[in-house]
FISEDREN-183737 format. One record per residue: z, y, x of N, C-alpha, C in turn. Coordinates in Angstrom, 1 decimal. Each point is the difference from the previous one (the first is absolute). Example, Ala and Ser with C-alpha at 12.3 -4.5 7.8 and 13.67 -1.06 7.14 Angstrom:
<nodes>
NODE      nz      ny      nx     caz     cay     cax      cz      cy      cx
NODE     7.8    -5.7    13.2     0.0     1.2    -0.9     0.0     1.2     0.9
NODE    -0.7     1.1    -0.4     0.0     1.1     0.9     0.8     1.1    -0.8
</nodes>
This chain:
<nodes>
NODE      nz      ny      nx     caz     cay     cax      cz      cy      cx
NODE    12.7     7.6    27.4    -0.6     1.1    -0.8    -1.4    -0.4    -0.5
NODE    -0.2     0.1    -1.3    -1.3    -0.4    -0.6    -1.1     1.0     0.4
NODE    -1.1    -0.5     0.4    -1.2     0.8     0.2    -0.8     0.0    -1.3
NODE    -0.1    -1.1    -0.6    -0.7    -0.2    -1.3     0.9    -0.6    -1.0
NODE     0.0     0.6    -1.2     0.9    -0.5    -1.0    -0.7     0.1    -1.4
NODE    -0.1    -1.2    -0.7    -0.6     0.0    -1.3     1.1    -0.5    -1.0
NODE     0.0     0.6    -1.1     0.9    -0.3    -1.1    -0.7    -0.2    -1.3
NODE     0.1    -1.2    -0.6    -0.5    -0.2    -1.3    -1.5     0.1    -0.1
NODE    -0.7    -0.3     1.0    -1.5     0.2     0.0    -0.7    -1.0    -0.9
NODE    -0.8     0.4    -0.9    -0.8    -0.9    -0.8    -1.4     0.5    -0.2
NODE    -0.9    -0.9    -0.2    -1.4     0.4    -0.4    -0.6    -1.1    -0.8
NODE    -0.8     0.4    -1.0    -0.7    -0.9    -0.9    -1.5     0.3     0.0
NODE    -0.8    -1.1     0.1    -1.4     0.1    -0.2    -0.4    -0.6    -1.3
NODE    -0.3     0.8    -1.0    -0.3    -0.6    -1.3     1.2    -0.8    -0.5
NODE    -0.2    -1.3    -0.3     1.1    -0.8    -0.5     0.7    -0.7     1.1
NODE    -0.3     0.3     1.3     0.6    -0.7     1.1     1.1     0.8     0.6
NODE     1.2    -0.4     0.1     1.1     0.7     0.7    -0.1    -0.5     1.5
NODE    -0.6     0.8     0.8    -0.3    -0.4     1.4     1.3     0.1     0.9
NODE     0.7     1.1    -0.2     1.3     0.2     0.7     1.0     0.5    -1.0
NODE     1.2    -0.6     0.0     1.0     0.4    -1.0     1.4     0.3     0.6
NODE     0.4     1.2    -0.2     1.3     0.5     0.3     0.5    -0.5     1.4
NODE    -0.8     0.3     1.0     0.2    -0.4     1.4     0.8     1.0     0.8
NODE     1.2    -0.4     0.5     0.7     0.9     1.0    -0.3    -0.6     1.4
NODE    -0.3     0.9     0.9    -0.5    -0.4     1.3     0.4     1.1     1.0
NODE     0.4    -0.4     1.2     0.2     1.0     1.1    -0.4    -0.6     1.3
NODE    -0.3     0.9     0.9    -0.3    -0.3     1.4     0.8     1.0     0.9
NODE     0.9    -0.5     0.8     0.8     0.9     0.8    -0.7     0.4     1.3
NODE     0.5     1.0     0.7    -0.5     0.4     1.3     0.2    -1.1     1.0
NODE    -1.1    -0.3     0.7     0.0    -1.1     1.0     0.1    -1.4    -0.5
NODE    -0.3    -0.2    -1.3     0.1    -1.3    -0.6    -1.4    -0.6    -0.2
NODE     0.0    -1.4     0.1    -1.2    -0.7    -0.4     0.3    -0.8    -1.3
NODE    -0.7     0.3    -1.1     0.2    -0.6    -1.2    -1.1    -0.9    -0.4
NODE     0.2    -1.3    -0.2    -1.1    -0.9    -0.5     0.0    -0.1    -1.5
NODE    -1.2     0.0    -0.5    -0.2    -0.1    -1.5    -0.8    -1.3    -0.2
NODE     0.6    -0.9    -0.8    -0.6    -1.2    -0.3    -0.1    -0.3    -1.5
NODE    -0.8    -1.0    -0.3    -0.2    -0.3    -1.4    -1.3    -0.7    -0.2
NODE    -0.2    -0.9    -1.0    -1.2    -0.7    -0.2    -1.1     0.9    -0.4
NODE    -1.3    -0.5     0.0    -1.1     0.9    -0.4     0.3     0.5    -1.4
NODE    -0.4     1.3    -0.2     0.3     0.6    -1.3     1.4     0.5    -0.2
NODE     0.8     0.0     1.0     1.4     0.4    -0.1     0.2     1.5    -0.1
NODE    -1.0     0.8     0.4     0.1     1.5    -0.1     0.2     0.6     1.3
NODE    -0.2    -0.7     1.1     0.3     0.5     1.4    -0.9     1.2     0.4
NODE    -1.3    -0.3    -0.1    -1.0     1.0     0.3     0.0     1.2    -1.0
NODE     0.3    -0.3    -1.2     0.1     1.0    -1.0     1.1     1.0     0.4
NODE     1.1    -0.6     0.4     1.2     0.8     0.5    -0.4     0.9     1.1
NODE    -0.8    -0.6     1.0    -0.5     0.8     1.1    -0.9     1.2    -0.5
NODE    -0.8    -0.3    -1.0    -1.0     1.0    -0.5     0.8     1.1    -0.7
NODE     1.1    -0.3    -0.6     0.8     1.0    -0.6     0.7     0.9     1.0
NODE     0.6    -0.7     1.0     0.7     0.8     1.1    -1.0     0.9     0.7
NODE    -1.2    -0.4     0.3    -1.0     0.7     0.8    -0.9     0.9    -0.8
NODE     0.3     0.2    -1.3    -0.7     1.0    -0.8    -1.3    -0.4    -0.6
NODE    -0.4    -1.3     0.1    -1.2    -0.5    -0.7     0.2    -0.1    -1.5
NODE     1.2    -0.4    -0.4     0.4     0.0    -1.4     1.2     0.9    -0.2
NODE     0.1     0.6    -1.2     1.1     0.8    -0.4     0.9    -0.9    -1.0
NODE     1.3    -0.2     0.4     0.8    -0.8    -0.9     0.2     0.6    -1.4
NODE     0.2    -0.9    -1.0     0.3     0.5    -1.3     1.4     0.4    -0.1
NODE     0.9    -0.6     0.8     1.4     0.3    -0.1     0.6    -0.1     1.4
NODE     1.2     0.7     0.2     0.7    -0.2     1.3    -0.2     1.2     0.9
NODE     0.8     0.0     1.1     0.0     1.0     1.0    -0.3    -0.5     1.3
NODE    -0.6     0.8     0.9    -0.3    -0.4     1.4     0.3     1.2     0.9
NODE     0.8    -0.3     1.0     0.3     1.0     1.0    -0.3    -0.5     1.4
NODE    -0.7     0.8     0.8    -0.3    -0.4     1.4     0.4     1.1     0.9
NODE     0.9    -0.3     0.9     0.5     1.0     1.0     0.5     1.2    -0.7
NODE     0.7    -0.2    -1.1     0.7     1.0    -0.7    -0.8     0.8    -1.0
NODE    -1.3    -0.3    -0.1    -1.0     0.7    -0.9    -0.4    -0.9    -1.1
NODE     0.0     0.6    -1.2    -0.5    -0.7    -1.2    -1.5    -0.2     0.2
NODE    -0.5    -1.2     0.0    -1.4    -0.3     0.2    -0.7    -0.5    -1.2
NODE     0.6    -0.1    -1.2    -0.6    -0.4    -1.2    -1.2     0.9    -0.3
NODE    -1.2    -0.6    -0.2    -1.2     0.7    -0.3    -0.7     0.6     1.1
NODE     0.5    -0.2     1.3    -0.8     0.5     1.1    -1.2    -0.9     0.3
NODE    -1.0     0.6     0.6    -1.2    -0.8     0.3     0.1    -0.6     1.4
NODE    -0.8    -1.0     0.4     0.1    -0.6     1.3     0.0     0.9     1.2
NODE    -0.9     1.0    -0.1    -0.1     0.9     1.2     1.3     0.9     0.2
NODE     0.6     0.4    -1.1     1.3     0.7     0.1     1.1    -0.9     0.5
NODE     0.0    -1.3    -0.4     1.0    -0.9     0.5    -0.3    -0.3     1.5
NODE    -1.2     0.0     0.4    -0.3    -0.2     1.5     0.5     1.2     0.8
NODE    -0.1     1.2    -0.5     0.5     1.2     0.7     1.5    -0.1     0.1
NODE     0.7    -0.6    -1.0     1.4    -0.1     0.0     0.5    -1.1     1.0
NODE    -0.9    -0.9     0.4     0.4    -1.0     0.9     0.0    -1.4    -0.5
NODE    -0.9    -0.3    -0.9    -0.2    -1.4    -0.6    -1.4    -0.5     0.3
NODE    -0.1    -1.2     0.5    -1.3    -0.6     0.3     0.0    -1.4    -0.4
NODE    -1.2    -0.5    -0.3    -0.1    -1.4    -0.5    -1.2    -0.7     0.6
NODE     0.0    -1.3    -0.1    -1.2    -0.9     0.2    -0.2    -0.7    -1.4
NODE    -1.1    -0.7     0.0    -0.4    -0.6    -1.3    -0.2    -1.5     0.1
NODE     0.1    -0.6    -1.2    -0.1    -1.5    -0.1    -1.3    -0.5     0.6
NODE    -1.1     0.7    -0.4    -1.3    -0.2     0.6    -0.3     1.1     1.0
NODE    -0.4    -0.4     1.2    -0.2     1.0     1.0    -1.0     1.1    -0.4
NODE     0.4     1.3     0.1    -0.9     1.1    -0.4    -0.2     0.9     1.2
NODE    -1.1    -0.3     0.7    -0.4     0.8     1.2    -1.3     0.6    -0.3
NODE    -0.4     1.0     0.8    -1.3     0.6     0.0    -0.9    -0.7     1.0
NODE    -0.7    -1.0    -0.5    -0.7    -1.0     0.8    -1.1     0.7     0.9
NODE    -0.6     1.1    -0.5    -1.1     0.6     0.8     0.6     1.0     1.0
NODE     1.3     0.1     0.1     0.6     0.9     1.0     0.7    -0.8     1.1
NODE     0.2     0.6     1.1     0.6    -0.8     1.1     1.5    -0.2    -0.2
NODE     0.5    -0.9     0.8     1.5    -0.2     0.0     0.7     1.3     0.2
NODE    -0.4     0.8     1.0     0.7     1.3     0.2    -0.1     0.9    -1.2
NODE    -1.2     0.1    -0.6    -0.2     0.9    -1.1     0.9    -0.4    -1.2
NODE     0.1    -1.4    -0.2     0.8    -0.4    -1.1     1.5     0.4     0.2
NODE     0.5    -0.1     1.2     1.3     0.4     0.3     0.2     1.5    -0.1
NODE    -1.0     0.8     0.3     0.0     1.4    -0.1     0.1     0.5    -1.4
NODE    -0.5    -0.8    -0.9     0.0     0.4    -1.5     1.5     0.1    -0.4
NODE     0.9    -0.7     0.7     1.4     0.1    -0.4     0.6     1.3     0.1
NODE    -0.7     0.9     0.8     0.5     1.4     0.2    -0.5     1.0    -1.1
NODE    -0.7    -0.6    -1.0    -0.7     0.9    -0.9     1.0     1.0    -0.7
NODE     1.2    -0.3    -0.2     0.9     0.9    -0.7     0.8     0.9     1.0
NODE    -0.3    -0.2     1.3     0.7     0.8     1.0    -0.9     1.1     0.6
NODE    -1.2     0.0    -0.3    -1.0     0.9     0.6    -0.1     1.3    -0.8
NODE    -0.4     1.1     0.7    -0.2     1.3    -0.6    -1.4     0.5     0.0
NODE    -0.9    -0.6     0.9    -1.3     0.5     0.1    -0.8    -0.3    -1.3
NODE    -0.6     1.0    -0.5    -0.9    -0.2    -1.2    -1.4    -0.2     0.3
NODE    -0.9     0.2    -1.0    -1.4    -0.2     0.2    -0.6     0.9     1.1
NODE     0.4     1.3    -0.1    -0.5     1.0     0.9     0.4    -0.3     1.4
NODE     1.2    -0.4     0.2     0.5    -0.3     1.4    -0.8    -1.2     0.5
NODE    -0.2    -1.0    -0.8    -0.7    -1.2     0.4    -1.5     0.3     0.4
NODE    -0.6     1.0    -0.7    -1.3     0.4     0.4    -0.1     0.8     1.2
NODE     0.9     1.0     0.2     0.0     0.9     1.1     0.5    -0.7     1.3
NODE     0.9    -0.9    -0.1     0.6    -0.7     1.1     0.6     1.0     1.0
NODE     0.9     0.9    -0.5     0.7     0.9     0.8     1.1    -0.6     0.8
NODE     0.7     0.8     0.8     1.1    -0.6     0.8     1.1    -0.7    -0.8
NODE     0.4     0.6    -1.1     1.0    -0.6    -0.8    -0.4    -1.4    -0.6
NODE    -1.3     0.0    -0.4    -0.5    -1.3    -0.5    -0.1    -1.1     1.1
NODE    -0.4     0.4     1.2    -0.1    -1.0     1.1     1.4    -0.4     0.4
NODE     1.0     0.9     0.0     1.3    -0.4     0.3     0.6    -1.0    -1.0
NODE    -0.3     0.3    -1.3     0.5    -0.9    -1.0    -0.7    -1.3     0.0
NODE    -1.3    -0.1     0.3    -0.7    -1.3     0.2     0.6    -0.8     1.1
NODE     0.4     0.7     1.1     0.6    -0.7     1.2     1.4    -0.6    -0.4
NODE     0.7     0.8    -0.8     1.3    -0.5    -0.5    -0.1    -1.2    -0.9
NODE    -1.0     0.1    -0.9    -0.2    -1.1    -1.0    -0.4    -1.3     0.8
NODE    -0.9     0.2     1.0    -0.4    -1.1     0.8     1.1    -0.7     0.7
NODE     0.9     0.9     0.6     1.2    -0.5     0.7     0.9    -0.8    -0.9
NODE     0.2     0.5    -1.2     0.9    -0.7    -0.9    -0.6    -1.3    -0.4
NODE    -1.3     0.0    -0.3    -0.6    -1.3    -0.4     0.0    -1.0     1.2
NODE    -0.2     0.4     1.2     0.0    -0.9     1.1     1.4    -0.5     0.3
NODE     1.0     0.8    -0.3     1.4    -0.4     0.2     0.3    -1.2    -1.0
NODE    -0.5     0.2    -1.3     0.2    -1.0    -1.0    -0.7    -1.3     0.4
NODE    -1.2     0.1     0.5    -0.8    -1.2     0.4     0.7    -0.7     1.2
NODE     0.5     0.8     0.9     0.7    -0.5     1.2     1.2    -0.8    -0.3
NODE     0.6     0.2    -1.2     1.2    -0.8    -0.4    -0.3    -1.5     0.0
NODE    -1.3    -0.3    -0.3    -0.3    -1.4    -0.1    -0.6    -0.6     1.3
NODE     0.3     0.7     1.2    -0.4    -0.5     1.3    -1.5     0.0     0.1
NODE    -0.5    -1.1     0.5    -1.4    -0.2     0.3    -0.9    -0.3    -1.2
NODE     0.7    -0.2    -1.2    -0.8    -0.4    -1.2    -0.9     1.0    -0.5
NODE     0.4     1.3     0.1    -0.8     1.1    -0.7    -0.5     1.1     0.9
NODE     0.9     0.5     0.9    -0.4     1.2     0.8    -1.3    -0.3     0.8
NODE    -0.1    -1.1     0.7    -1.2    -0.2     0.8    -1.3    -0.1    -0.9
NODE     0.2    -0.3    -1.2    -1.1    -0.1    -1.0    -0.2     1.2    -0.8
NODE     0.5     1.1     0.4     0.1     1.2    -0.9    -1.4     0.5    -0.4
NODE    -1.0    -0.2     0.8    -1.4     0.5    -0.3    -0.8    -1.0    -0.7
NODE     0.5    -1.2    -0.3    -0.7    -1.0    -0.8     0.1     0.4    -1.5
NODE    -1.0    -0.5    -0.8     0.1     0.2    -1.4     1.1    -0.9    -0.6
NODE     0.7     0.5    -1.0     1.1    -0.7    -0.6    -0.5    -1.4    -0.6
NODE    -1.2     0.0    -0.5    -0.6    -1.2    -0.5    -0.2    -1.1     1.0
NODE     0.0     0.3     1.2    -0.2    -1.0     1.1     1.3    -0.7     0.4
NODE     1.1     0.5    -0.5     1.3    -0.5     0.5     0.4    -1.3    -0.7
NODE     0.7    -0.9     0.7     0.5    -1.2    -0.6     1.0     0.4    -1.1
NODE     0.2    -1.0    -0.9     0.8     0.3    -1.2     1.4     0.5     0.3
NODE     0.7    -0.7     0.9     1.4     0.4     0.3     0.0     1.4     0.6
NODE    -1.0     0.4     0.8    -0.1     1.3     0.6    -0.3     1.1    -1.0
NODE    -0.7    -0.4    -1.0    -0.2     0.9    -1.1     1.3     0.3    -0.8
NODE     0.8    -1.0    -0.1     1.4     0.2    -0.6     0.8     0.9     0.9
NODE    -0.1    -0.2     1.3     0.8     0.8     0.9    -0.6     1.5     0.0
NODE    -1.3     0.2    -0.1    -0.5     1.3    -0.1     0.4     0.7    -1.3
NODE     0.2    -0.7    -1.1     0.5     0.7    -1.2     1.4     0.5     0.2
NODE     0.8    -0.8     0.7     1.4     0.4     0.3    -0.1     1.2     1.0
NODE    -0.8     0.0     1.0    -0.2     1.1     0.9    -0.4     1.3    -0.7
NODE    -0.9    -0.1    -1.0    -0.4     1.2    -0.7     1.2     0.5    -0.8
NODE     0.8    -0.9    -0.6     1.2     0.5    -0.7     1.0     0.6     1.0
NODE     0.2    -0.5     1.2     0.8     0.6     1.0    -0.4     1.4     0.4
NODE    -1.4     0.2     0.0    -0.5     1.3     0.4     0.3     1.1    -1.0
NODE     0.5    -0.3    -1.2     0.3     1.0    -0.9     1.4     0.6     0.3
NODE     0.7    -0.5     1.0     1.3     0.4     0.4     1.0    -0.2    -1.1
NODE     0.2    -1.3    -0.4     0.8    -0.3    -1.2     1.5    -0.1     0.4
NODE     0.8     0.0    -1.0     1.4    -0.4     0.1     0.2    -1.4    -0.6
NODE    -0.8    -0.3    -1.0     0.0    -1.2    -0.8    -1.4    -0.7     0.1
NODE     0.0    -1.2     0.4    -1.2    -0.8    -0.1     0.1    -1.1    -1.1
NODE    -1.0    -0.1    -0.8     0.0    -1.0    -1.1    -1.2    -0.9     0.4
NODE     0.3    -1.3     0.3    -1.0    -0.9     0.4    -0.2    -1.1    -1.0
NODE    -1.2    -0.1    -0.5    -0.3    -0.9    -1.1    -0.7    -1.3     0.5
NODE     0.8    -1.0     0.2    -0.5    -1.3     0.5    -0.7     0.1     1.3
NODE     0.7     0.6     1.0    -0.6     0.2     1.4    -0.4    -1.3     0.7
NODE     0.7    -1.1    -0.4    -0.3    -1.3     0.7    -1.1    -0.8    -0.7
NODE    -0.5     0.5    -1.1    -1.0    -0.8    -0.8    -1.2    -0.3     0.9
NODE    -0.4    -1.3     0.1    -1.2    -0.4     0.7     0.2    -0.2     1.5
NODE     1.2     0.2     0.5     0.3    -0.2     1.4     0.3    -1.4     0.3
NODE    -0.3    -0.4     1.2     0.4    -1.4     0.5     1.5     0.1     0.5
NODE     0.6    -1.1     0.3     1.4     0.0     0.4     0.3     0.8     1.2
NODE    -0.9     0.0     1.0     0.3     0.9     1.2    -0.1     1.4    -0.4
NODE    -0.9     0.4    -0.8    -0.2     1.4    -0.4     1.2     0.5    -0.9
NODE     0.6    -1.0    -0.8     1.1     0.4    -0.8     1.3     0.2     0.9
NODE     0.1    -0.8     1.1     1.1     0.2     1.0    -0.1     1.4     0.6
NODE    -1.2     0.4     0.4    -0.2     1.3     0.5     0.3     1.1    -1.0
NODE    -0.4    -0.2    -1.2     0.3     1.0    -1.1     1.5     0.1    -0.2
NODE     0.8    -1.1     0.0     1.4     0.1    -0.1     0.6     0.9     1.1
NODE    -0.4    -0.2     1.2     0.4     0.8     1.2    -0.3     1.4    -0.2
NODE    -1.3     0.3    -0.5    -0.4     1.4    -0.1     0.7     0.7    -1.1
NODE     0.3    -0.7    -1.1     0.7     0.7    -1.1     1.4     0.4     0.5
NODE     0.7    -0.9     0.7     1.3     0.4     0.6    -0.1     1.2     0.9
NODE    -1.1     0.1     0.8    -0.2     1.1     0.9    -0.3     1.3    -0.8
NODE    -0.7    -0.1    -1.1    -0.3     1.1    -0.8     1.3     0.7    -0.4
NODE     1.0    -0.8    -0.3     1.3     0.6    -0.4     0.8     0.4     1.2
NODE     0.1    -0.9     1.0     0.9     0.3     1.2    -0.5     1.0     1.0
NODE    -1.3     0.0     0.2    -0.6     1.0     0.9    -0.5     1.2    -0.6
NODE    -0.6    -0.1    -1.2    -0.6     1.2    -0.7     0.9     0.6    -1.0
NODE     1.1    -0.7    -0.4     0.9     0.6    -0.9    -0.4     0.0    -1.5
NODE    -1.0    -0.8    -0.3    -0.4     0.0    -1.4     0.9    -0.9    -0.9
NODE     0.2     0.4    -1.2     0.5    -0.9    -1.0    -1.2    -0.7    -0.6
NODE     0.2    -1.3    -0.3    -1.1    -0.8    -0.4     0.3    -0.8    -1.3
NODE    -0.9     0.0    -0.9     0.0    -0.9    -1.2    -1.2    -0.9     0.1
NODE     0.1    -1.3    -0.1    -1.2    -0.8     0.1     0.0    -1.1    -1.1
NODE    -1.1    -0.1    -0.7    -0.3    -1.1    -0.9    -0.6    -1.1     0.9
NODE     0.5    -1.2    -0.2    -0.5    -1.1     0.7     0.2    -1.3    -0.7
NODE    -1.0    -0.9     0.0     0.1    -1.3    -0.6     0.5    -1.1     1.0
NODE    -0.1     0.4     1.3     0.3    -0.9     1.1     1.5     0.1     0.2
NODE     0.8    -1.0    -0.5     1.5     0.1     0.1     0.5     0.0     1.4
NODE    -0.6    -0.7     1.0     0.5     0.1     1.3    -0.1     1.4     0.6
NODE    -1.0     0.7    -0.4    -0.1     1.4     0.4     1.1     0.8    -0.6
NODE     0.2    -0.1    -1.3     1.1     0.7    -0.7     1.3    -0.3     0.6
NODE     0.2    -1.3     0.3     1.3    -0.4     0.6     0.2     0.6     1.3
NODE    -1.0     0.1     0.8     0.1     0.5     1.4     0.2     1.5     0.1
NODE    -0.5     0.8    -0.9     0.0     1.4     0.2     0.9     0.8    -0.9
NODE     0.4    -0.6    -1.1     0.6     0.8    -1.1     1.5     0.1     0.2
NODE     0.5     1.2    -0.1     1.5     0.3    -0.1     0.5    -0.4    -1.4
NODE    -0.9     0.3    -1.0     0.4    -0.3    -1.4    -1.3    -0.4    -0.7
NODE     0.2    -0.8    -1.0    -1.1    -0.5    -0.8     0.2     0.3    -1.5
NODE    -1.1     0.4    -0.6     0.0     0.2    -1.5    -1.0    -0.9    -0.6
NODE     0.3    -0.7    -1.0    -0.9    -0.9    -0.7    -0.3     0.5    -1.4
NODE    -1.3     0.0    -0.3    -0.5     0.4    -1.4    -0.6    -1.2    -0.7
NODE     0.0     0.1    -1.3    -0.7    -1.0    -0.8    -0.3     0.6    -1.3
NODE    -1.3     0.0    -0.4    -0.4     0.6    -1.2     0.4     1.5    -0.1
NODE     0.0     0.7     1.1     0.3     1.4     0.0     1.5     0.3     0.0
NODE     0.9    -1.0     0.1     1.4     0.2    -0.1     0.6    -0.4     1.3
NODE     1.0     0.8     0.5     0.7    -0.4     1.2     1.0    -1.1    -0.4
NODE    -0.2    -1.2     0.7     0.9    -1.1    -0.4     1.0    -0.4     1.1
NODE    -0.2     0.6     1.2     1.0    -0.3     1.1    -0.1     1.0     1.1
NODE     1.1     0.2     0.7     0.0     0.9     1.1     1.1    -0.4     1.0
NODE    -0.2     0.1     1.3     1.0    -0.4     0.9    -0.6    -0.4     1.3
NODE     0.7    -0.8     0.8    -0.5    -0.5     1.3    -1.1    -1.1    -0.4
NODE    -0.8    -0.4     1.0    -1.0    -1.0    -0.3     0.7    -1.3    -0.5
NODE     1.1    -0.4     0.6     0.6    -1.3    -0.4     0.5     0.2    -1.5
NODE     0.6     1.1    -0.3     0.5     0.2    -1.4    -1.1     0.0    -1.0
NODE    -1.1     0.6     0.3    -1.2     0.0    -0.9    -0.7    -1.3    -0.1
NODE    -0.1    -0.7     1.2    -0.7    -1.3     0.0     0.7    -1.0    -0.8
NODE     1.4     0.1    -0.1     0.8    -1.0    -0.7     0.2     0.4    -1.4
NODE    -0.5     1.1    -0.5     0.2     0.5    -1.3    -0.8    -0.9    -1.0
NODE     0.6    -0.5    -1.0    -0.6    -0.9    -0.9    -1.2     0.6    -0.7
NODE     0.1     1.3    -0.4    -1.1     0.6    -0.7    -1.2     0.2     0.9
NODE     0.2     0.2     1.3    -1.1     0.2     0.9    -0.6    -1.4     0.2
NODE     0.8    -1.0     0.2    -0.6    -1.4     0.2    -0.9    -0.4    -1.2
NODE     0.5     0.3    -1.2    -0.8    -0.4    -1.2    -1.2     0.9    -0.1
NODE     0.1     1.3     0.4    -1.2     0.9    -0.1    -1.1    -0.6     0.9
NODE     0.3    -0.5     1.1    -1.0    -0.5     1.0    -0.4    -1.4    -0.4
NODE     0.9    -0.9    -0.3    -0.3    -1.4    -0.1     0.0    -0.5    -1.4
NODE     0.6     0.8    -0.9     0.0    -0.5    -1.4     0.9    -1.2    -0.2
NODE     1.0    -0.2     0.9     0.8    -1.2    -0.2     1.4     0.4     0.6
NODE     1.0    -0.8    -0.4     1.3     0.1     0.6     0.3    -1.2     0.8
NODE     1.1     0.0     0.7     0.4    -1.2     0.7     0.5     0.3     1.4
NODE     0.7    -1.0     0.6     0.6     0.3     1.3    -1.0     0.2     1.1
NODE    -1.2    -0.6    -0.1    -1.0     0.0     1.0    -0.9     1.2    -0.1
NODE     0.2     0.8    -1.0    -1.0     1.1    -0.3     0.0     1.1     1.1
NODE     1.1     0.4     0.5     0.1     1.0     1.0    -0.7    -0.5     1.3
NODE     0.1    -1.3     0.3    -0.6    -0.5     1.2    -1.5     0.0    -0.1
NODE    -0.5    -0.1    -1.3    -1.4     0.0    -0.2    -0.6     1.4     0.0
NODE     0.8     1.0    -0.1    -0.5     1.3    -0.3    -0.8     0.6     1.2
NODE     0.4    -0.1     1.2    -0.7     0.6     1.1    -1.4    -0.6     0.1
NODE    -0.2    -1.3    -0.2    -1.3    -0.6     0.1    -0.8     0.4    -1.2
NODE     0.6     0.1    -1.2    -0.8     0.4    -1.2    -0.5     1.4     0.1
NODE     0.8     0.9     0.5    -0.4     1.4    -0.1    -1.0     0.4     1.2
NODE     0.1    -0.8     1.1    -0.8     0.4     1.1    -1.4    -0.7     0.0
NODE    -0.3    -0.7    -1.1    -1.3    -0.6    -0.2    -0.9     1.0    -0.7
</nodes>
């Protein structure tokens, strides 16, 4: 059963066709990898799905609801959360406070309640704190023991983890992860692979991830979608997509029997 379904989605920026007539779906409990060379339209597609851009054409349905034209906060309330290609944290806030921000669409206390600090406000603050700590705790000792540190003081890989924790705190059904392994060393990538699998298996999230590191895509994806110049050029298992001649040429600009063997090394650099 599809949780997210796009049909014929297109968007143009001036004279540039950034995404063209893309059909895409993510099923319940599925991990979908999205690949493509730089400029393929991957992040633009994420921006369309998450309400940062409104498509010129096409339809989008999430959990049975038409989401075309909805803003990011409305999509978060429906159960969609994302991370970004470049880490976007509140550096002057603590690790815990950053995770608590994920609850912003789930709270009811307004300005008056925040000033008065009545019983309902205090109970809601305790609930928000517990949700944030639960999300931080998913990453073991990497985040929760450091919850009172400033986000700016965290190591890069932990900042990536914190951004995922903040997304988890929104109580999502679908997580969209934009290059979560970027900048990580091999050991950190191995941990990420294990954690993405747990996000699906233990938390029940459906996941769509953009990633340039092909070993990560190969390890976690149930299905892979390849884009090039805003067009979907292949879809299937990792092996099916990695052996697709259009995908090989999009990455390497060449054909030949050895091209697929070169692809993992080329894309993970």
